[in-house]
Every structure is written in C-alpha cells, then in structure tokens.
C-alpha positions in Angstrom: 147.7 123.8 123.7 146.4 126.6 121.5 147.3 124.7 118.3 145.1 121.7 119.3 142.2 123.8 120.2 142.1 125.7 116.9 142.6 122.5 115.0 139.3 121.3 116.5 137.6 124.6 115.7 138.9 125.1 112.2 138.5 121.7 110.7 134.8 121.8 110.0 134.8 125.0 108.1 131.6 124.2 106.2 130.0 127.6 105.7 127.5 125.8 103.5 126.8 123.0 106.0 125.0 124.4 109.1 125.2 121.1 111.0 129.0 121.1 110.9 129.1 124.8 112.0 126.7 124.1 114.9 128.8 121.1 116.0 132.0 123.1 115.9 130.5 126.0 117.9 129.3 123.5 120.5 132.8 122.0 120.9 134.3 125.5 121.2 131.6 126.6 123.8 132.6 123.5 125.9 136.3 124.4 125.7 135.6 128.0 126.5 133.5 127.0 129.6 136.3 124.7 130.8 138.9 127.5 130.5 136.6 129.8 132.4 135.9 127.4 135.3 139.6 126.4 135.6 140.8 130.0 135.7 138.1 131.0 138.2 139.1 128.1 140.5 142.7 129.1 140.3 141.7 132.7 141.3 139.7 131.4 144.3 142.8 129.5 145.5 145.4 132.3 144.8 147.0 134.1 147.7 146.2 137.6 146.5 144.1 140.1 148.3 140.4 139.3 148.4 139.3 142.5 146.7 141.7 142.0 143.8 140.5 138.4 143.4 136.9 139.6 143.3 137.7 142.1 140.6 139.6 139.6 138.5 136.8 137.0 138.9 134.2 139.7 138.0 136.2 140.7 134.9 136.4 137.1 133.7 132.7 136.6 134.4 131.9 139.5 132.2 133.7 137.8 129.4 131.0 135.1 129.4 128.0 137.4 128.4 130.4 139.5 126.2 131.2 136.3 124.2 127.7 134.9 124.2 126.0 138.1 123.1 128.5 139.4 120.6 131.5 137.2 120.0 129.9 133.8 119.4 128.5 134.9 116.0 131.9 136.4 115.0 134.4 133.8 115.9 133.8 131.8 112.7 133.8 134.9 110.4 137.2 136.6 110.4 136.6 139.7 108.2 137.6 142.9 110.1 134.2 144.4 110.6 133.3 146.9 113.2 131.7 144.3 115.5 134.8 142.1 115.3 137.0 145.0 116.4 134.6 146.0 119.2 134.4 142.4 120.5 138.2 141.9 120.4 139.0 145.2 122.1 136.5 144.5 124.9 137.8 140.9 125.3 141.4 142.2 125.6 140.4 144.9 128.1 138.5 142.4 130.4 141.4 139.9 130.2 143.9 142.7 131.0 141.8 143.8 134.0 141.7 140.3 135.4 145.5 139.7 134.9 146.4 143.1 136.4 144.5 142.5 139.6 145.5 138.8 139.9 148.2 137.0 137.9 146.2 133.8 138.1 143.8 135.5 135.6 146.5 135.2 132.9 145.5 131.5 132.5 142.6 132.8 130.5 145.1 133.2 127.7 144.2 129.6 126.7 140.7 130.9 125.7 141.5 134.5 124.8 144.2 133.9 122.2 142.1 131.5 120.1 139.1 133.9 120.2 141.3 136.8 119.1 142.7 134.7 116.2 139.3 133.6 115.2 137.7 137.1 115.4 140.2 139.2 113.5 142.4 139.0 110.4 145.8 137.4 111.2 147.9 140.7 111.3 145.3 142.4 113.6 145.0 139.4 115.8 148.8 139.1 116.3 148.9 142.8 117.2 146.7 142.1 120.2 148.1 138.6 121.0 151.6 140.0 121.5 150.7 142.4 124.3 148.3 139.9 125.8 151.2 137.4 126.2 153.6 140.1 127.5 151.0 141.3 130.0 151.9 138.8 132.8 155.6 139.7 132.6 154.8 143.4 132.7 152.6 143.0 135.7 155.3 141.1 137.6 157.8 143.7 136.7 155.5 146.5 137.9 154.8 144.6 141.1 158.4 144.6 142.1 159.8 141.3 140.8 163.5 141.2 140.4 165.1 141.3 137.0 166.5 137.8 137.5 163.1 136.4 138.4 161.5 138.0 135.4 164.2 137.1 132.9 165.3 133.7 134.2 162.2 132.4 135.9 159.2 130.7 134.4 157.0 133.6 133.4 159.2 135.2 130.7 160.1 132.0 128.8 156.4 131.0 128.9 155.4 134.4 127.6 158.0 134.2 124.8 156.8 130.7 123.9 153.2 132.0 123.9 154.2 134.8 121.5 155.9 132.3 119.1 152.9 129.9 119.2 150.5 132.8 118.6 152.4 133.9 115.5 152.4 130.4 114.2 148.8 129.9 115.0 147.9 133.2 113.2 149.8 132.1 110.0 148.3 128.6 110.1 144.8 130.0 110.7 145.0 132.4 107.8 146.1 129.6 105.5 143.4 127.2 106.8 140.7 129.8 106.4 141.8 130.6 102.8 141.8 126.9 101.9 138.4 126.5 103.5 137.0 129.4 101.6 138.5 128.2 98.3 137.0 124.8 99.1 133.6 126.4 99.8 133.8 128.3 96.5 134.7 125.1 94.7 131.7 123.3 96.3 129.5 126.2 95.3 130.8 126.1 91.7 130.3 122.3 91.7 126.7 122.7 92.9 126.0 125.4 90.2 127.5 123.1 87.6 125.5 120.2 88.8 122.3 122.4 88.5 123.3 123.4 85.0 123.9 119.8 84.0 120.5 118.8 85.5 118.9 121.7 83.6 120.6 120.6 80.3 119.5 117.0 81.0 115.9 118.1 81.5 116.0 120.2 78.3 117.6 117.2 76.4 114.9 114.9 77.7 112.2 117.4 76.7 113.7 117.6 73.2 113.9 113.8 72.9 110.3 113.5 74.1 109.2 116.1 71.6 110.9 114.2 68.8 109.4 110.9 69.9 105.9 112.5 70.0 106.5 114.0 66.6 107.4 110.6 65.2 104.4 108.9 66.8 102.0 111.5 65.5 103.5 111.4 62.1 103.4 107.6 61.9 99.9 107.2 63.3 97.5 110.2 63.1 99.1 112.0 60.1 99.3 108.8 58.0 95.8 107.8 58.9 94.4 111.2 58.0 96.3 111.1 54.7 94.8 107.7 53.9 91.3 108.9 54.8 91.6 112.0 52.7 92.7 110.0 49.7 89.9 107.5 50.1 87.3 110.2 50.5 88.5 112.0 47.4 88.4 108.8 45.4 84.9 108.1 46.6 83.8 111.6 45.6 85.1 111.1 42.1 83.4 107.7 41.7 80.1 108.6 43.5 78.1 109.0 40.2 79.9 106.6 37.9 80.7 103.7 40.3 78.7 104.1 43.5 79.6 100.6 44.6 83.3 101.3 44.4 82.7 104.6 46.1 80.9 102.9 49.0 83.9 100.4 49.2 86.3 103.4 49.5 84.1 105.0 52.2 84.0 101.8 54.1 87.7 101.5 53.9 88.1 105.1 55.1 85.9 104.3 58.1 88.1 101.4 59.0 91.2 103.5 58.7 89.6 106.2 60.9 88.8 103.5 63.5 92.3 102.2 63.4 93.8 105.7 63.7 91.5 106.5 66.6 92.7 103.3 68.4 96.3 104.3 67.7 95.8 107.8 69.2 94.0 106.4 72.3 96.8 103.9 72.9 99.4 106.5 72.2 98.0 108.8 74.8 97.8 106.0 77.2 101.4 105.1 76.5 100.5 101.5 75.5 101.7 99.4 72.7 100.0 99.7 69.3 96.8 97.7 69.2 97.9 95.9 66.1 100.7 94.3 68.0 98.6 93.5 71.1 95.9 91.8 69.0 98.1 89.9 66.6 101.7 89.1 65.6 104.1 91.5 63.8 103.8 89.6 60.6 100.0 89.8 60.6 100.1 93.6 61.4 102.5 94.2 58.5 100.4 92.1 56.2 97.3 94.2 57.1 99.3 97.4 56.2 100.2 95.8 52.8 96.5 94.8 52.2 95.4 98.3 53.0 97.8 99.7 50.4 96.5 97.3 47.8 92.9 98.2 48.6 93.5 101.9 48.5 95.6 102.3 45.3 95.1 99.0 43.5 98.8 98.0 43.4 100.0 94.4 43.3 101.3 94.2 46.9 102.9 90.9 48.0 103.8 90.3 51.6 106.0 87.4 52.7 107.7 86.1 55.8 111.2 84.5 55.6 112.6 82.4 58.3 110.8 81.1 61.4 108.4 83.6 62.9 109.0 84.1 66.6 108.0 86.5 69.3 109.9 89.8 69.5 110.5 92.4 72.2 107.7 94.9 72.0 110.1 97.8 71.3 111.5 96.0 68.2 108.0 95.1 67.0 106.9 98.8 67.3 109.9 100.0 65.4 109.3 97.5 62.5 105.6 98.2 62.4 106.1 102.0 62.3 108.7 101.6 59.7 106.4 99.5 57.6 103.7 102.1 57.9 106.1 104.9 56.9 107.5 103.0 53.9 104.0 102.0 52.7 102.8 105.6 53.1 105.7 106.8 51.0 104.8 104.4 48.3 101.2 105.7 48.3 102.3 109.3 48.1 105.4 109.2 45.9 105.6 106.0 43.8 102.9 107.1 41.4 104.1 104.9 38.5 104.7 101.8 40.7 102.9 98.6 39.7 104.2 96.1 42.2 105.3 96.4 45.9 107.1 93.7 47.8 107.0 93.6 51.6 109.3 91.1 53.2 109.7 90.4 56.9 112.9 88.2 57.4 113.7 86.5 60.7 117.5 86.1 60.8 119.8 84.9 63.6 119.8 87.6 66.2 118.0 90.2 64.0 114.8 90.8 62.1 114.8 92.6 58.8 112.0 94.5 57.1 112.2 95.2 53.4 109.7 97.3 51.4 110.5 97.5 47.7 108.6 99.2 44.9 109.2 99.5 41.1 108.2 103.1 40.9 110.1 106.0 39.4 112.6 106.2 42.2 114.6 109.3 43.2 118.2 110.5 43.9 119.0 109.9 47.5 120.4 113.0 49.3 121.2 112.5 53.0 120.7 116.1 53.8 117.4 116.5 52.0 115.3 113.7 53.4 111.9 114.2 54.9 110.8 113.8 58.5 109.5 110.3 58.0 112.8 108.8 56.9 114.7 110.7 59.6 112.3 109.4 62.2 112.6 105.8 60.8 116.4 106.0 61.2 116.1 107.5 64.7 113.7 104.8 65.8 116.0 102.0 64.6 119.1 103.6 66.1 117.5 104.0 69.5 117.4 100.2 69.9 120.7 99.4 68.2 119.3 98.8 64.7 119.7 100.6 61.3 117.5 101.9 58.5 118.7 102.4 54.9 117.0 103.8 51.8 118.2 102.7 48.3 116.8 104.4 45.3 117.8 105.7 41.8 115.8 107.5 39.2 113.8 105.0 37.1 114.9 102.0 39.3 112.4 102.0 42.2 113.0 102.4 45.9 114.0 99.9 48.6 113.7 100.6 52.3 115.5 98.2 54.7 115.1 98.3 58.5 117.1 95.9 60.7 116.6 95.6 64.4 118.0 93.2 67.1 115.8 90.3 67.9 116.5 90.5 71.6 116.2 93.6 73.9 118.3 94.3 76.9 115.5 93.0 79.2 115.0 89.9 77.1 111.2 90.4 77.1 109.3 89.1 74.1 105.8 90.5 74.3 104.9 90.8 70.6 102.0 88.4 69.7 
C-alpha cells in the first residue's frame, strides 16, 4: 500500500515545473484526506472507552492543521532542515497519542509513514518509521496481551511487514529523489546550453548582417562616391581648358549621385536595386560598362552570350554587384588598361559574368585581397555560386562570377 502511494507522489518530481508539483500535491492531499476519514470512522466504531476514542480522534484531527500549516510545504523537499525535524517529530507524537489511546488509530500509519519518508532523509525517516510500526505491538503488550497473541497473531507479522516495507520504501525514495534531482540538473543545464546557443546564434546573425551591410555600402554608396570624386576632380582640371568636357563630367557626376541616392534609399527600404526593377540584368550591366567608358575613356565592350532569360532576384543582385565591383577595380587599379570586355553568358543552369581588362595585372595572393573581392566571393557563395580572380603581372585581370540560374523558390523576378 505504501509503495503505490509514494509512486504516485514521487513520479512528477518536476521542481522546475510548478504545474506538475501542484498536481502531485493535490493527489497527495486527496489520499491524506481518505486516510484520515477512514481511520476516524474506525475509531468511532471501535469498542474502546469513549474518552479514549475522543482523545485518539482529537490527536488525529490535530494532524490535519499540523500538515496543512507546516508539513505540506515540506513533503516534497527532503533536506533535513529544522522545520522538517519539527514537523516529523510532531507528526510522530500525534500518531503515537492516537495509537496509545485506541489501537484503531494505528491505521493512520498508511498516511504517517509516507509523510515521514517524504519529509526527512532516508536514514532519519527509517529511524522514526521503525518505532511507529512497532508501536501497535508495544501497546498490545502493555495492555496485557498474551505472548502467544502478540507473537503468533496478526499484529506482530503485520508490524514486521510494515518495517520491511518502510526500509524498502526509504531506499527506493532516496534513489528516486537522487535521480529526479539529477534529471532536474540536466534539464537546467540543457536550458542554459539552449540559451547560450540562442545567444551565439543571435551574435552570428548580427555578424552576418553587419557583413552584408558592409558589402552593400561598399558596392553602392562607396563606389558611387568614388566615381563622383573622380568626375569632379576631372572637371576641375578641365574647367579652364575644356569647359564643355568639364560640364559633361559634372553632368555625369550628377547622374551617378542620383543613381547612388536611389541605391541607398532602396537599400534602406530593403528592396531590390532600382537598376534591376526598371530593366533587365543585361541592360543594368551594360549601363555600368557605359559609365566606365564615359568616365575614363576606355574601350569598353559589353556582350551577352546565350539566350537572355529572367533570373531570380537574388542571382541578379549578386551579378550586378559583382559587375559594379569589378568595374570599380578597373577604374581604380587598371591604370594602363586600354580595353575592357564585359560578358554576360547564359549557360544551362547557370549564368556567368566575366570582366576582363588588359591592364598591368597583379600577383594574386588569397590572404591579401581587399574587402571588395572578399565580398564578391561571399555574395556568390551565399547562393551556391563562385567567384574567381585570375591575374598576372603584365597580363591583365579577369574576374569571373558564376551563379545558379534557379533559386530554391524558383522565383524569377529580374526584368
């Protein structure tokens, strides 16, 4: 009987789950109430003296407020604190008083033993459970029961069985509580690890967003400002000798400023580049090539290979930003270049952008590349593409960016 009751009480040991704790205490309260009413009914029907029955019933009745006021908050917490000791000692004394004045009061053991086991550490609880189970036998012996009736009757075997069950219950409860606490610690550690993972994920997301913003600013605002500065400087140097050419450069600087402003506004609004919303990718790349020719006077040739077709917006953005970066590098670094080829090739399942110049070239060092080239590679890699730079001193530079022609969503919103 005791084993089944504690199994119901000990199973939901969720110290971190208040709902399970409240539900378990409710079940235990119901069991405790049943034990009290059954024992009281047996006392009313016993054949003992009326005064003794009244004292026994009074002692058991005092157990109710004693449990409700002090013990209910302790039965689930087994450390041997002062309150646990006071409650267990008071519970044992009230039970002993009821059993001494009427043996029918010993049926309260069905509630007293589990409460003692739940309120104290195992060794302390067993030290009280043993005399509690032997108390009915002792009372019978003191009231004049014969040795044969005590030893061979029903009371002594029942008491011995109760002692054995109490010891087993104590050992089982100790193990169950240890496992429950270990499980609670593991749950707490899992919760802390989950919070750390969430924090790391947030930090990784912030870092990735910062990198994306850096690339966007570098490919839009920074490139536009660089072009404007170059055009204004050229206009200043030609203002006296070639005012017409200076005005042309200033007008081109104004157009670049307007385009950069539109890029920044759409970037802030998290929209696609206006160049891709207003025209196709090939037309947007061609405008970049024409801008390079107008600014530095190079022979820039732009061509499209294959059948032009709509692309996912993310692929179009990567190719357009890569074209802007490659053309900006030609403007800044390929001082001796005379010709630039810009090729947009539509292959099966992929689109390839090639920007080639015949400038002085450079020795490619993977660990010594600028932010623009690193950003170009990162953009392409994010959508399953690739970007390569091929260059040698005196042989020019070739930038190749290849991206898939279809995105995961299958949307084609470019032009």
